[in-house]
DSSP file (Angstrom, degrees, kcal/mol; ACC not computed):
  #  RESIDUE AA STRUCTURE BP1 BP2  ACC     N-H-->O    O-->H-N    N-H-->O    O-->H-N    TCO  KAPPA ALPHA  PHI   PSI    X-CA   Y-CA   Z-CA
    1    1 A X    >         0   0    0      0, 0.0     3,-1.4     0, 0.0    35,-0.1   0.000 360.0 360.0 360.0 -40.7   13.9  -31.4   31.2
    2    2 A X  T 3   +     0   0    0      1,-0.3     4,-0.1     4,-0.0     0, 0.0   0.779 360.0  58.2 -62.5 -25.2   17.5  -30.5   32.1
    3    3 A X  T 3  S+     0   0    0      2,-0.1    -1,-0.3     0, 0.0     2,-0.2   0.705  91.7  86.4 -78.0 -15.6   18.9  -33.0   29.6
    4    4 A X  S <  S-     0   0    0     -3,-1.4     2,-0.1     1,-0.1     3,-0.1  -0.533  85.5-113.1 -80.0 144.6   17.2  -31.3   26.7
    5    5 A X        -     0   0    0     -2,-0.2    31,-0.2     1,-0.1     2,-0.1  -0.496  42.7 -92.6 -72.3 152.5   18.7  -28.4   24.9
    6    6 A X        -     0   0    0      1,-0.2    31,-0.2    -2,-0.1    -1,-0.1  -0.384  27.3-154.1 -64.1 134.1   16.9  -25.1   25.3
    7    7 A X  S    S+     0   0    0     29,-0.8    55,-2.8     1,-0.1     2,-0.5   0.717  78.8  58.8 -82.0 -19.4   14.4  -24.5   22.5
    8    8 A X  E     -aB  37  61A   0     28,-1.3    30,-2.4    53,-0.2     2,-0.5  -0.952  62.1-172.1-117.1 128.5   14.7  -20.7   22.8
    9    9 A X  E     -aB  38  60A   0     51,-2.3    51,-2.4    -2,-0.5     2,-0.6  -0.965   6.5-162.1-112.1 130.3   17.9  -18.7   22.4
   10   10 A X  E     -aB  39  59A   0     28,-2.7    30,-3.2    -2,-0.5     2,-0.5  -0.944   4.0-157.7-112.4 115.2   17.8  -15.1   23.3
   11   11 A X  E     +aB  40  58A   0     47,-3.2    47,-1.7    -2,-0.6    46,-0.6  -0.804  33.5 143.0 -90.7 129.3   20.7  -12.9   21.8
   12   12 A X  E     -a   41   0A   0     28,-2.7    30,-3.2    -2,-0.5    31,-0.4  -0.781  38.2-135.8-147.5-175.2   21.1   -9.8   23.8
   13   13 A X    >   -     0   0    0     -2,-0.2     3,-1.2    28,-0.2     6,-0.1  -0.978  36.6 -90.6-149.1 155.7   23.6   -7.4   25.2
   14   14 A X  T 3  S+     0   0    0     -2,-0.3     3,-0.1     1,-0.2     5,-0.0  -0.305 108.5  24.0 -63.1 149.2   24.0   -5.7   28.6
   15   15 A X  T 3  S+     0   0    0      1,-0.2     2,-0.7     2,-0.1    -1,-0.2   0.564  85.0 131.1  75.9  12.3   22.3   -2.3   29.0
   16   16 A X    <>  -     0   0    0     -3,-1.2     4,-2.0     1,-0.2     3,-0.3  -0.849  42.0-164.0-100.2 110.6   19.7   -2.9   26.3
   17   17 A X  H  > S+     0   0    0     -2,-0.7     4,-2.2     1,-0.2    -1,-0.2   0.853  91.4  54.7 -63.6 -32.8   16.2   -2.1   27.6
   18   18 A X  H  > S+     0   0    0      2,-0.2     4,-2.3     1,-0.2    -1,-0.2   0.855 107.0  53.2 -68.1 -31.9   14.6   -4.0   24.7
   19   19 A X  H  > S+     0   0    0     -3,-0.3     4,-2.9     2,-0.2    -2,-0.2   0.921 107.6  49.5 -66.8 -45.0   16.6   -7.0   25.8
   20   20 A X  H  X S+     0   0    0     -4,-2.0     4,-1.8     1,-0.2    -2,-0.2   0.916 111.7  48.7 -62.1 -42.2   15.4   -6.7   29.3
   21   21 A X  H  X S+     0   0    0     -4,-2.2     4,-1.6     1,-0.2    -2,-0.2   0.903 113.7  46.8 -60.9 -44.3   11.8   -6.5   28.0
   22   22 A X  H  X S+     0   0    0     -4,-2.3     4,-3.0     1,-0.2     5,-0.2   0.889 108.1  55.5 -70.6 -39.6   12.3   -9.5   25.8
   23   23 A X  H  X S+     0   0    0     -4,-2.9     4,-3.2     1,-0.2     5,-0.2   0.919 105.7  52.9 -60.8 -42.7   13.9  -11.6   28.6
   24   24 A X  H  X S+     0   0    0     -4,-1.8     4,-2.3    -5,-0.2    -1,-0.2   0.922 112.6  44.4 -59.2 -44.4   10.9  -11.0   30.8
   25   25 A X  H  X S+     0   0    0     -4,-1.6     4,-2.8     2,-0.2     5,-0.3   0.937 114.6  47.9 -57.5 -54.8    8.5  -12.3   28.0
   26   26 A X  H  X S+     0   0    0     -4,-3.0     4,-2.8     1,-0.2     5,-0.3   0.927 111.5  50.4 -56.4 -49.4   10.7  -15.2   27.3
   27   27 A X  H  X S+     0   0    0     -4,-3.2     4,-2.3    -5,-0.2    -1,-0.2   0.940 114.0  44.6 -54.0 -48.9   11.1  -16.1   30.9
   28   28 A X  H  X S+     0   0    0     -4,-2.3     4,-2.3    -5,-0.2    -2,-0.2   0.948 116.0  44.5 -66.5 -45.6    7.3  -16.0   31.5
   29   29 A X  H  X S+     0   0    0     -4,-2.8     4,-2.3     1,-0.2     6,-0.2   0.934 115.1  48.2 -63.9 -45.8    6.3  -17.9   28.4
   30   30 A X  H  X>S+     0   0    0     -4,-2.8     5,-2.7    -5,-0.3     4,-0.8   0.909 111.8  50.7 -59.2 -43.8    9.0  -20.6   28.9
   31   31 A X  H ><5S+     0   0    0     -4,-2.3     3,-0.6    -5,-0.3    -1,-0.2   0.905 110.0  50.7 -63.7 -43.6    8.0  -21.0   32.6
   32   32 A X  H 3<5S+     0   0    0     -4,-2.3    -1,-0.2     1,-0.2    -2,-0.2   0.929 117.9  38.1 -55.8 -46.3    4.3  -21.4   31.6
   33   33 A X  H 3<5S-     0   0    0     -4,-2.3    -1,-0.2    -5,-0.2    -2,-0.2   0.368 109.8-114.7 -96.3   3.3    5.1  -24.1   29.0
   34   34 A X  T <<5 +     0   0    0     -4,-0.8     2,-0.2    -3,-0.6    -3,-0.2   0.806  69.7 138.8  71.9  25.4    7.9  -25.9   30.9
   35   35 A X      < -     0   0    0     -5,-2.7     2,-0.3    -6,-0.2    -1,-0.2  -0.676  46.3-131.8-103.6 157.8   10.5  -24.9   28.3
   36   36 A X        -     0   0    0     -2,-0.2   -28,-1.3   -31,-0.2   -29,-0.8  -0.757  18.5-168.1-102.5 155.2   14.1  -23.8   28.8
   37   37 A X  E     -a    8   0A   0     -2,-0.3     2,-0.4   -31,-0.2   -28,-0.2  -0.970   8.3-150.6-136.9 155.5   15.8  -20.8   27.3
   38   38 A X  E     -a    9   0A   0    -30,-2.4   -28,-2.7    -2,-0.3     2,-0.4  -0.977   8.7-146.0-125.0 143.4   19.4  -19.7   27.0
   39   39 A X  E     -a   10   0A   0     -2,-0.4     2,-0.5   -30,-0.2   -28,-0.2  -0.914  11.4-164.3-109.4 130.8   20.6  -16.1   26.8
   40   40 A X  E     -a   11   0A   0    -30,-3.2   -28,-2.7    -2,-0.4     2,-0.8  -0.965  14.3-141.1-119.1 123.5   23.7  -15.3   24.8
   41   41 A X  E >   -a   12   0A   0     -2,-0.5     3,-1.6   -30,-0.2   -28,-0.2  -0.736   7.1-157.4 -86.5 115.9   25.5  -12.0   25.2
   42   42 A X  G >  S+     0   0    0    -30,-3.2     3,-1.8    -2,-0.8     7,-0.5   0.725  84.8  73.6 -66.7 -21.7   26.6  -10.8   21.7
   43   43 A X  G 3  S+     0   0    0    -31,-0.4    -1,-0.3     1,-0.3     3,-0.1   0.662  85.2  68.0 -70.1 -11.7   29.3   -8.6   23.2
   44   44 A X  G <  S+     0   0    0     -3,-1.6     2,-0.4     1,-0.2    -1,-0.3   0.544 103.8  44.1 -80.3  -7.5   31.3  -11.8   23.9
   45   45 A X    <>  -     0   0    0     -3,-1.8     4,-2.4     1,-0.1    -1,-0.2  -0.964  61.2-153.7-144.6 121.0   31.8  -12.5   20.2
   46   46 A X  H  > S+     0   0    0     -2,-0.4     4,-2.8     1,-0.2     5,-0.2   0.867 102.9  55.2 -57.6 -34.9   32.8  -10.2   17.3
   47   47 A X  H  > S+     0   0    0      2,-0.2     4,-2.7     1,-0.2    -1,-0.2   0.925 109.0  46.6 -65.5 -40.1   31.0  -12.6   14.9
   48   48 A X  H  >>S+     0   0    0      2,-0.2     4,-2.8     1,-0.2     5,-0.6   0.922 112.3  50.6 -65.2 -41.0   27.7  -12.3   17.0
   49   49 A X  H  X5S+     0   0    0     -4,-2.4     4,-2.1    -7,-0.5    -2,-0.2   0.921 112.7  46.4 -63.4 -43.1   28.1   -8.5   17.1
   50   50 A X  H  <5S+     0   0    0     -4,-2.8    -1,-0.2     1,-0.2    -2,-0.2   0.932 115.4  46.8 -60.4 -45.4   28.6   -8.4   13.2
   51   51 A X  H  <5S+     0   0    0     -4,-2.7    -2,-0.2    -5,-0.2    -1,-0.2   0.888 128.8  20.0 -71.3 -37.2   25.7  -10.8   12.6
   52   52 A X  H ><5S+     0   0    0     -4,-2.8     3,-2.9    -5,-0.2    -3,-0.2   0.760  78.7 158.9-106.8 -28.8   23.1   -9.1   14.9
   53   53 A X  T 3<<S-     0   0    0     -4,-2.1    -1,-0.1    -5,-0.6     3,-0.1  -0.186  79.6 -11.2  49.6-115.2   24.5   -5.6   15.4
   54   54 A X  T 3  S+     0   0    0      1,-0.2     2,-0.9     3,-0.0    -1,-0.3   0.389 114.3  93.2 -96.6  -0.3   21.6   -3.3   16.4
   55   55 A X  S <  S+     0   0    0     -3,-2.9     2,-0.4    13,-0.0    14,-0.2  -0.207  71.6 164.2 -90.2  46.9   18.9   -5.8   15.7
   56   56 A X        +     0   0    0     -2,-0.9     2,-0.2    12,-0.1   -38,-0.1  -0.903  38.8  51.1-118.0 154.1   18.8   -7.2   19.2
   57   57 A X  S    S+     0   0    0    -46,-0.6    12,-2.4    -2,-0.4     2,-0.4   0.444  72.6 178.9 -77.6 155.3   17.3   -8.7   21.1
   58   58 A X  E     -BC  11  68A   0    -47,-1.7   -47,-3.2    10,-0.2     2,-0.4  -0.996  10.8-157.6-125.6 130.4   16.9  -11.6   18.6
   59   59 A X  E     -BC  10  67A   0      8,-2.4     7,-3.6    -2,-0.4     8,-1.3  -0.904   4.9-166.9-111.2 138.2   15.1  -14.8   19.5
   60   60 A X  E     -BC   9  65A   0    -51,-2.4   -51,-2.3    -2,-0.4     2,-0.5  -0.974   3.0-162.6-122.4 138.2   15.4  -18.1   17.9
   61   61 A X  E >  S-BC   8  64A   0      3,-2.7     3,-1.6    -2,-0.4   -53,-0.2  -0.989  78.4 -14.1-122.2 122.0   13.1  -21.1   18.5
   62   62 A X  T 3  S-     0   0    0    -55,-2.8    -1,-0.1    -2,-0.5   -54,-0.1   0.873 131.3 -51.9  54.0  41.1   14.3  -24.6   17.6
   63   63 A X  T 3  S+     0   0    0    -56,-0.4     2,-0.4     1,-0.2    -1,-0.3   0.458 116.2 106.1  84.4  -0.1   17.2  -23.1   15.6
   64   64 A X  E <  S-C   61   0A   0     -3,-1.6    -3,-2.7     0, 0.0    -1,-0.2  -0.906  79.0-104.2-118.8 143.0   15.2  -20.7   13.5
   65   65 A X  E     +C   60   0A   0     -2,-0.4    -5,-0.3    -5,-0.2     3,-0.1  -0.434  41.8 171.9 -66.1 131.0   15.1  -16.9   13.9
   66   66 A X  E     -     0   0A   0     -7,-3.6     2,-0.3     1,-0.4    -6,-0.2   0.825  54.2 -15.7-107.0 -46.6   11.7  -16.1   15.4
   67   67 A X  E     -C   59   0A   0     -8,-1.3    -8,-2.4     4,-0.0    -1,-0.4  -0.977  48.5-153.4-152.2 160.1   11.7  -12.4   16.3
   68   68 A X  E    S+C   58   0A   0     -2,-0.3     2,-2.2     2,-0.3   -10,-0.2  -0.981  73.6   3.6-140.7 160.1   13.9   -9.3   16.8
   69   69 A X  S    S+     0   0    0    -12,-2.4     2,-0.4    -2,-0.3   -47,-0.2  -0.376 126.3  35.5  65.5 -53.4   13.5   -6.2   18.9
   70   70 A X        -     0   0    0     -2,-2.2     2,-0.6   -13,-0.1    -2,-0.3  -0.962  68.7-146.2-129.3 144.8   10.3   -7.2   20.5
   71   71 A X        -     0   0    0     -2,-0.4     2,-0.7    -4,-0.1     3,-0.1  -0.934  10.7-151.7-109.0 118.8    8.9  -10.6   21.6
   72   72 A X     >  -     0   0    0     -2,-0.6     4,-2.3     1,-0.2     5,-0.2  -0.809   8.0-149.4 -86.9 117.1    5.1  -11.2   21.3
   73   73 A X  H  > S+     0   0    0     -2,-0.7     4,-2.7     1,-0.2     5,-0.2   0.859  95.0  49.3 -57.2 -39.6    4.1  -13.6   24.0
   74   74 A X  H  > S+     0   0    0      2,-0.2     4,-2.2     1,-0.2    -1,-0.2   0.881 112.5  47.8 -66.2 -39.0    1.3  -15.1   21.9
   75   75 A X  H  > S+     0   0    0      2,-0.2     4,-2.2    -3,-0.2    -2,-0.2   0.927 112.3  49.2 -65.9 -44.5    3.5  -15.6   18.9
   76   76 A X  H  X S+     0   0    0     -4,-2.3     4,-1.9     2,-0.2    -2,-0.2   0.935 111.0  50.2 -63.7 -50.2    6.2  -17.2   21.1
   77   77 A X  H  X S+     0   0    0     -4,-2.7     4,-0.6     1,-0.2    -1,-0.2   0.923 110.7  50.1 -55.7 -43.6    3.6  -19.6   22.7
   78   78 A X  H >< S+     0   0    0     -4,-2.2     3,-1.1     1,-0.2    -1,-0.2   0.922 109.2  51.5 -61.6 -42.8    2.3  -20.6   19.3
   79   79 A X  H 3< S+     0   0    0     -4,-2.2    -1,-0.2     1,-0.3    -2,-0.2   0.816 112.5  45.3 -64.8 -30.9    5.9  -21.3   18.1
   80   80 A X  H 3<        0   0    0     -4,-1.9    -1,-0.3     1,-0.2    -2,-0.2   0.464 360.0 360.0 -89.8  -1.3    6.5  -23.5   21.1
   81   81 A X    <<        0   0    0     -3,-1.1    -1,-0.2    -4,-0.6    -2,-0.1   0.455 360.0 360.0 -77.3 360.0    3.2  -25.3   20.8
C-alpha cells in the first residue's frame, strides 16, 4: 500500500474548521477502505491559493475534483469503490 500514490487529496489551510471536519471524514473513510490520502496546505503556494481561494476544503479522488466545503462519507466511499 505504501508504494501506491494516495487516491485522495485534501486541499486545506490551517485554522479552517470545515477543513478539520473534512479531514476527519477522509481519515475515517480511507482507514475503512485501506486507502491513503494526502493533505495539501494551500497557503504554501500562491497558485493553490488563487485556484481554490475560499472553496476549501477541496477533495480530489483519482485526480478529479470530488467535493468542496463538505465531504459526504457515503459519496466518498462510493467514489473509492
